[in-house]
C-alpha positions as CSV (number, residue, x, y, z in Angstrom):
1,X,20.9,17.0,-33.3
2,X,21.2,20.7,-32.4
3,X,19.1,22.1,-29.7
4,X,16.6,24.1,-32.3
5,X,13.7,21.6,-32.7
6,X,13.1,20.7,-36.3
7,X,9.4,21.2,-35.7
8,X,7.9,23.4,-32.8
9,X,4.1,23.5,-32.1
10,X,2.6,26.1,-29.5
11,X,-0.6,26.3,-28.6
12,X,-2.3,24.3,-31.4
13,X,-6.0,24.5,-31.4
14,X,-8.2,22.7,-34.2
15,X,-11.7,22.1,-34.5
16,X,-14.4,21.5,-36.9
17,X,-17.5,23.3,-36.2
18,X,-18.0,23.0,-32.8
19,X,-16.0,19.8,-32.0
20,X,-12.4,20.9,-31.0
21,X,-10.1,18.0,-32.0
22,X,-6.5,19.9,-31.0
23,X,-6.5,21.8,-27.7
24,X,-3.7,24.2,-26.8
25,X,-1.7,21.7,-28.4
26,X,2.5,21.7,-27.6
27,X,5.2,19.6,-29.5
28,X,8.7,19.2,-30.6
29,X,10.1,17.2,-33.0
30,X,13.9,17.2,-32.5
31,X,16.1,17.3,-35.6
32,X,17.8,13.8,-36.6
33,X,15.2,11.7,-34.2
34,X,12.6,9.4,-35.5
35,X,9.2,10.2,-33.3
36,X,6.4,8.0,-33.0
37,X,3.3,9.8,-32.6
38,X,0.4,7.5,-30.8
39,X,-3.1,8.0,-29.8
40,X,-6.5,6.5,-29.8
41,X,-8.6,6.5,-33.0
42,X,-10.3,9.8,-33.8
43,X,-8.3,11.7,-31.3
44,X,-6.8,13.7,-34.3
45,X,-3.0,12.6,-35.0
46,X,-3.2,12.7,-38.9
47,X,-5.0,16.5,-37.9
48,X,-1.9,17.6,-36.6
49,X,-0.2,16.5,-39.6
50,X,-2.1,18.0,-42.0
51,X,-2.1,20.9,-39.6
52,X,1.8,21.2,-39.8
53,X,1.4,20.8,-43.7
54,X,-0.8,23.8,-43.9
55,X,-4.2,21.5,-45.4
56,X,-5.8,22.2,-42.0
57,X,-6.0,26.0,-40.7
58,X,-5.9,26.1,-37.0
59,X,-7.6,28.4,-34.8
60,X,-4.9,29.3,-32.5
61,X,-1.2,28.9,-31.8
62,X,1.9,28.6,-34.2
63,X,4.1,25.9,-36.0
64,X,7.7,26.4,-36.5
65,X,9.5,24.3,-38.8
66,X,13.5,25.0,-38.8
67,X,12.8,27.8,-37.1
68,X,10.5,29.8,-39.3
69,X,7.0,30.3,-38.4
70,X,4.6,29.1,-41.4
71,X,2.1,31.6,-40.8
72,X,4.7,34.4,-41.6
73,X,6.1,32.8,-44.8
74,X,5.2,34.2,-47.9
75,X,3.9,32.3,-50.7
76,X,7.3,31.2,-52.7
77,X,8.6,31.0,-49.0
78,X,6.1,28.2,-48.2
79,X,6.9,26.8,-51.3
80,X,10.5,26.4,-50.5
81,X,9.7,25.2,-47.0
82,X,7.4,22.5,-48.7
83,X,10.3,21.3,-50.5
84,X,12.0,20.6,-47.6
85,X,10.1,18.0,-46.3
86,X,8.5,14.5,-47.8
87,X,5.0,12.7,-47.1
88,X,3.9,9.3,-46.8
89,X,0.2,9.0,-46.7
90,X,-1.6,6.1,-44.7
91,X,-2.8,4.0,-48.0
92,X,0.0,5.5,-49.9
93,X,-2.2,8.1,-52.3
94,X,-0.6,7.0,-55.6
95,X,-2.0,8.3,-58.7
96,X,-3.6,5.3,-60.3
97,X,-3.5,6.6,-63.9
98,X,0.5,7.3,-63.6
99,X,3.4,4.5,-63.2
100,X,5.6,4.2,-60.1
101,X,8.3,6.0,-62.0
102,X,5.7,8.8,-63.0
103,X,4.4,8.9,-59.5
104,X,7.7,9.9,-58.3
105,X,8.6,12.3,-61.1
106,X,5.3,14.3,-59.7
107,X,7.4,16.5,-57.3
108,X,10.2,16.8,-59.8
109,X,7.5,18.5,-62.0
110,X,6.1,20.7,-59.3
111,X,9.2,22.0,-58.1
112,X,12.4,21.8,-59.8
113,X,13.4,22.3,-63.6
114,X,14.9,19.2,-65.0
115,X,15.4,17.3,-68.4
116,X,13.3,14.5,-68.7
117,X,16.7,12.1,-69.0
118,X,17.6,13.8,-65.5
119,X,14.1,13.0,-63.9
120,X,14.3,9.5,-65.3
121,X,17.5,8.4,-63.7
122,X,16.6,10.7,-60.2
123,X,13.1,8.0,-60.3
124,X,15.2,5.3,-60.9
125,X,17.6,5.9,-57.7
126,X,14.7,6.3,-55.9
127,X,12.7,3.0,-56.5
128,X,16.3,1.6,-55.9
129,X,16.8,3.6,-52.9
130,X,13.2,2.0,-51.6
131,X,14.1,-1.7,-52.5
132,X,11.9,-2.3,-55.3
133,X,13.1,-3.8,-58.4
134,X,13.9,-2.1,-61.8
135,X,10.5,-3.3,-63.6
136,X,8.5,-1.7,-60.9
137,X,9.3,1.4,-62.3
138,X,6.7,0.9,-65.2
139,X,4.0,-0.8,-63.4
140,X,0.8,1.0,-62.3
141,X,-0.6,0.9,-58.6
142,X,-3.1,-1.3,-59.5
143,X,-0.4,-4.1,-60.4
144,X,1.7,-3.8,-57.1
145,X,1.2,-5.5,-53.6
146,X,0.9,-3.4,-50.6
147,X,4.0,-3.9,-49.7
148,X,5.2,-2.3,-52.8
149,X,2.8,0.3,-52.9
150,X,4.2,1.7,-49.5
151,X,7.7,1.6,-51.2
152,X,6.3,3.2,-54.2
153,X,5.0,5.8,-52.2
154,X,7.8,6.4,-50.1
155,X,9.9,6.7,-52.8
156,X,7.6,9.4,-54.1
157,X,7.7,11.1,-50.7
158,X,11.8,11.0,-51.0
159,X,11.9,12.8,-54.2
160,X,12.9,16.1,-53.4
161,X,15.4,14.6,-51.2
162,X,13.7,16.3,-47.6
163,X,15.0,16.8,-44.7
164,X,11.9,16.1,-42.7
165,X,10.2,12.8,-43.7
166,X,6.1,12.6,-42.8
167,X,5.0,9.0,-42.2
168,X,1.1,8.6,-41.7
169,X,0.8,4.7,-40.4
170,X,3.2,3.6,-42.9
171,X,2.8,-0.2,-42.1
172,X,-1.2,-0.3,-41.6
173,X,-2.1,-3.4,-43.9
174,X,1.1,-4.9,-43.7
175,X,1.7,-8.3,-42.7
176,X,4.5,-8.6,-39.7
177,X,7.0,-9.7,-41.6
178,X,6.5,-6.9,-44.4
179,X,6.0,-4.1,-41.5
180,X,9.2,-5.2,-39.8
181,X,10.8,-4.7,-43.2
182,X,9.7,-1.5,-43.7
183,X,10.4,-0.4,-40.1
184,X,13.9,-1.1,-41.3
185,X,14.1,0.2,-44.4
186,X,12.9,3.6,-42.9
187,X,15.7,3.4,-39.8
188,X,17.9,2.6,-42.2
189,X,17.3,5.6,-44.8
190,X,16.6,7.9,-41.6
191,X,20.6,7.4,-40.8
192,X,21.9,7.3,-44.0
193,X,20.3,10.3,-45.3
194,X,20.1,12.0,-42.3
195,X,16.3,12.6,-41.5
196,X,14.1,13.9,-38.8
197,X,10.9,11.7,-39.1
198,X,7.5,12.1,-37.8
199,X,5.3,9.2,-37.7
200,X,1.8,8.6,-36.8
201,X,1.4,5.3,-36.0
202,X,-0.8,2.6,-33.9
203,X,1.9,-0.2,-34.3
204,X,3.7,-0.9,-31.0
205,X,6.4,-2.9,-33.2
206,X,7.3,0.1,-34.9
207,X,7.3,1.9,-31.7
208,X,9.7,-0.4,-29.9
209,X,12.2,-1.0,-32.7
210,X,12.9,2.3,-34.5
211,X,11.5,5.2,-32.3
212,X,14.2,7.4,-30.4
213,X,11.2,9.3,-28.9
214,X,7.2,8.7,-28.5
215,X,4.7,11.4,-28.2
216,X,0.9,10.4,-27.0
217,X,-2.2,12.5,-27.9
218,X,-5.6,12.2,-25.4
219,X,-8.2,15.1,-24.9
220,X,-6.6,17.2,-27.6
221,X,-3.1,17.5,-25.8
222,X,0.0,15.6,-25.6
223,X,-0.1,14.0,-22.3
224,X,3.2,12.4,-22.7
225,X,6.5,12.8,-24.4
226,X,10.1,11.1,-24.2
227,X,11.8,7.6,-24.5
228,X,10.0,4.5,-24.6
229,X,11.5,3.6,-21.0
230,X,9.9,7.0,-19.9
231,X,6.5,6.8,-21.5
232,X,6.3,3.1,-20.0
233,X,6.5,5.3,-16.6
234,X,3.8,7.7,-17.6
235,X,0.3,6.9,-15.4
236,X,-2.2,8.7,-17.9
237,X,-5.0,5.9,-18.2
238,X,-4.5,6.0,-21.9
239,X,-0.9,5.7,-22.0
240,X,-1.4,2.9,-19.3
241,X,-4.0,1.1,-21.6
242,X,-2.1,1.4,-24.7
243,X,1.7,0.0,-23.5
244,X,0.6,-2.0,-20.7
245,X,-2.4,-3.8,-21.9
246,X,-3.2,-7.3,-23.4
247,X,-1.8,-6.3,-26.5
248,X,1.4,-5.1,-25.5
249,X,1.3,-8.0,-23.2
250,X,1.1,-10.1,-26.3
251,X,4.6,-8.9,-27.8
252,X,6.2,-9.1,-24.7
253,X,5.9,-5.9,-23.4
254,X,6.1,-4.6,-19.8
255,X,3.1,-5.9,-17.7
């Protein structure tokens, strides 16, 4: 890891109408780490992700990715930046009318100029990379299990060989075994490809098993950020409730 963070958020304020969701929020995501981003339902976890991606407009503050202020980028520069990240949305967001292979090829068609043959080979490589069988390539999303949809969506997120991977609730809807396997897949890919992973999650097992650091959101701000052991010492009421409550104790967490 270098000293300069992959993502640097300073003073971000986001609101809808009179409702303020994020209020002067600061956050760093270090290069090469898996950051778990947690918070209560409706607190703005996904809003921050979408703000970084440029899908939601901020009212104040700055966002730097790889040292570049996103607000100051020209359209072609922002497009080049978009090639450096991949996104897995919560429910996969695969195009229902396209096969798995065609879904993976969508970013390639949008950003690259490749032959049909090369796009085919690259899509099949991504399919193998995420642990899907080769015959999944020509299946439609409706023919896949929940776990296979997640893997197909992950393959699409990796289509352009990104440096940053954004994951929004990647294990939601998966059974405990499937979720644990997906966690390990993410960790393996992160180490193998040298990815920086920004993961919005509510899954305690994911936080315990694969996250290098955790950031907790409450009241529109980051109220705690650090390693799991550091987070467990934080006295903020929501952090205490989340990491020391009944659910944490049930999984063998600290009480």
